[in-house]
C-alpha positions in Angstrom: 97.3 -73.7 -236.9 98.3 -76.0 -234.4 96.3 -76.4 -231.6 97.9 -76.9 -228.1 95.9 -78.8 -225.2 94.6 -76.6 -222.5 96.9 -76.9 -219.4 95.3 -78.7 -216.5 95.8 -76.9 -213.3 95.5 -79.8 -210.5 93.7 -78.8 -207.1 96.1 -78.3 -204.5 95.6 -77.8 -200.5 95.4 -74.1 -200.8 93.0 -73.8 -203.7 90.2 -76.9 -202.4 87.2 -76.1 -200.8 87.5 -76.1 -197.2 84.9 -77.5 -195.0 83.2 -75.7 -192.1 85.2 -77.5 -189.6 88.5 -76.7 -191.2 87.3 -73.1 -191.5 86.4 -72.7 -188.1 89.5 -74.5 -186.6 91.4 -71.7 -188.4 89.5 -68.9 -187.5 89.6 -69.9 -183.7 93.4 -70.6 -184.0 94.2 -67.4 -185.8 92.1 -65.5 -183.3 93.5 -67.3 -180.5 97.5 -66.2 -181.6 96.5 -63.0 -182.4 95.5 -62.5 -178.8 98.5 -63.9 -177.3 97.0 -67.2 -176.0 97.7 -70.5 -175.0 95.6 -73.5 -176.0 95.2 -73.8 -171.9 94.3 -70.6 -171.3 91.3 -70.5 -173.7 90.2 -74.4 -173.1 89.9 -73.2 -169.2 87.8 -70.3 -170.4 85.5 -72.3 -172.7 85.5 -75.1 -170.3 86.4 -77.6 -172.5 89.4 -80.0 -172.6 92.6 -78.8 -174.3 92.9 -82.2 -176.1 89.3 -81.0 -177.6 90.3 -77.5 -178.5 93.2 -78.9 -180.1 91.1 -81.1 -182.3 88.7 -78.4 -182.9 91.4 -76.3 -184.1 92.8 -78.8 -186.1 89.2 -79.7 -188.0 89.0 -83.1 -186.9 85.9 -83.1 -184.9 82.4 -81.1 -185.5 81.1 -79.3 -182.5 78.0 -77.6 -181.2 76.8 -74.1 -181.8 77.0 -73.6 -177.7 80.3 -74.7 -177.7 81.3 -72.4 -180.8 79.9 -69.6 -178.7 81.6 -70.5 -175.5 85.0 -70.5 -177.9 83.8 -67.0 -179.2 83.3 -65.5 -176.0 86.4 -66.6 -174.5 88.5 -65.2 -177.6 86.2 -61.7 -176.9 84.6 -62.2 -180.5 81.4 -62.7 -181.8 80.1 -65.5 -182.7 80.0 -64.7 -186.4 83.4 -63.5 -186.7 84.1 -67.3 -186.6 81.9 -67.6 -190.1 83.4 -64.8 -191.6 84.5 -65.5 -195.2 82.9 -69.2 -195.3 81.5 -70.2 -198.6 81.2 -66.2 -199.0 82.6 -65.4 -202.7 83.4 -61.6 -203.9 79.8 -61.4 -205.3 78.6 -61.6 -201.6 76.6 -64.7 -201.9 76.7 -67.6 -199.8 76.1 -71.2 -201.3 75.1 -74.2 -198.8 75.2 -77.4 -200.6 72.5 -80.1 -199.6 73.4 -81.6 -196.6 76.1 -79.3 -195.6 74.4 -76.7 -193.3 75.8 -76.8 -190.1 73.9 -78.7 -187.6 73.0 -77.1 -184.2 71.8 -77.9 -181.0 68.8 -76.5 -179.8 66.7 -76.6 -176.6 64.5 -79.8 -176.6 66.7 -81.5 -179.1 67.1 -85.2 -179.2 67.4 -88.1 -181.6 65.0 -87.9 -184.4 65.0 -84.0 -184.2 67.6 -82.1 -186.2 68.2 -78.7 -187.1 70.4 -77.6 -190.0 71.2 -73.6 -190.3 71.5 -72.7 -193.5 73.4 -69.2 -193.1 76.1 -68.5 -191.1 78.1 -64.9 -192.0 75.6 -62.2 -191.2 77.9 -59.6 -189.5 77.6 -58.6 -185.9 74.1 -58.4 -185.5 71.7 -61.0 -187.0 69.0 -60.2 -189.5 67.6 -63.6 -189.9 68.3 -67.2 -189.2 66.9 -69.9 -191.9 66.9 -73.8 -190.4 65.7 -77.0 -192.0 63.9 -78.8 -189.3 63.7 -82.3 -189.5 61.5 -84.7 -187.3 61.6 -88.4 -187.2 60.4 -89.2 -183.6 56.5 -89.5 -182.9 56.5 -89.5 -179.6 58.7 -86.3 -179.2 56.8 -83.6 -177.3 58.3 -79.9 -177.0 57.9 -77.2 -174.5 56.3 -74.2 -175.8 59.0 -71.8 -177.6 59.1 -67.7 -177.3 61.5 -65.7 -178.8 61.8 -62.0 -180.5 60.9 -61.6 -184.2 58.6 -63.0 -186.4 58.9 -66.4 -188.0 57.9 -67.8 -190.9 57.0 -71.7 -191.5 57.4 -73.7 -195.0 56.2 -77.5 -194.9 58.5 -79.6 -197.4 57.7 -83.2 -196.6 55.2 -84.8 -194.0 52.1 -83.5 -192.1 52.4 -81.6 -188.7 50.1 -80.0 -186.5 51.6 -76.6 -185.3 50.4 -74.8 -182.4 50.6 -71.0 -181.8 48.9 -69.4 -178.8 45.3 -71.5 -178.4 45.1 -72.5 -182.3 46.6 -76.0 -183.7 47.6 -75.5 -187.6 47.8 -78.5 -189.7 50.5 -78.2 -192.2 50.8 -80.2 -195.2 53.8 -79.7 -197.8 53.5 -76.3 -199.8 52.0 -75.1 -196.8 53.4 -71.6 -195.3 52.7 -70.5 -191.4 54.0 -67.0 -190.0 53.5 -65.7 -187.0 55.0 -63.4 -184.1 57.8 -65.4 -182.2 56.6 -64.0 -178.6 53.7 -65.8 -179.1 54.1 -69.5 -177.2 54.5 -72.2 -180.0 55.6 -75.7 -180.9 55.2 -78.6 -183.0 52.3 -80.8 -181.5 50.9 -83.1 -183.9 53.1 -85.7 -185.8 50.4 -86.8 -188.5 52.9 -88.6 -191.0 56.7 -89.2 -190.6 59.3 -87.8 -191.7 58.6 -84.2 -191.5 60.8 -81.7 -192.8 60.5 -77.9 -192.8 62.0 -74.6 -193.3 61.9 -72.1 -190.3 63.1 -68.5 -191.0 63.4 -66.0 -187.7 63.6 -62.7 -188.9 64.6 -60.4 -186.2 63.8 -56.6 -185.8 66.9 -54.3 -185.8 66.5 -53.4 -182.2 65.6 -56.9 -180.9 68.1 -59.6 -179.5 68.1 -62.9 -181.1 66.5 -65.6 -178.7 66.3 -69.5 -178.3 64.4 -71.2 -181.0 62.2 -74.5 -181.1 
């Protein structure tokens, strides 16, 4: 019986995995056109240049979470609408590969302090937000943060003194810390750098999300 070689189907632009920037650009352009808006209309509402919006729509530049939120508001949609369908197969799971979490800008963020959001498409109401946080600047000082929900920290690397209310908890790899978000909290002691930890914030159904550290 003759054996026939398996047919190899080359990857095409249609079936290649699309990076997040390309996905967001396509979503913004599609919604803009559905609403009959021009690039100038949306750029003016979002307070960005037309050239920058064009680059965002074509996936040529990355942008901050704040800018994406301004664009979503300008288009009259929720922020989660822009992420709909990204990396989400029919099984309902979302895979974010190492290093591919969306880097977001938060209050207090500067060089040596990065947030990577590890889950995006959660529907119209956010139930939780998982972040991978990296601290590399021993001199960085943080204000106290307060927000709704419950926060769970899990240390991955380094040593960190984390203040919650009047207590400072020394965290080493493998340690976990859980507290109510409305209690003032902040990283305080950079005992050993670099520091990496997971921060997972769970929101109650009736609560709205607020800022994070």
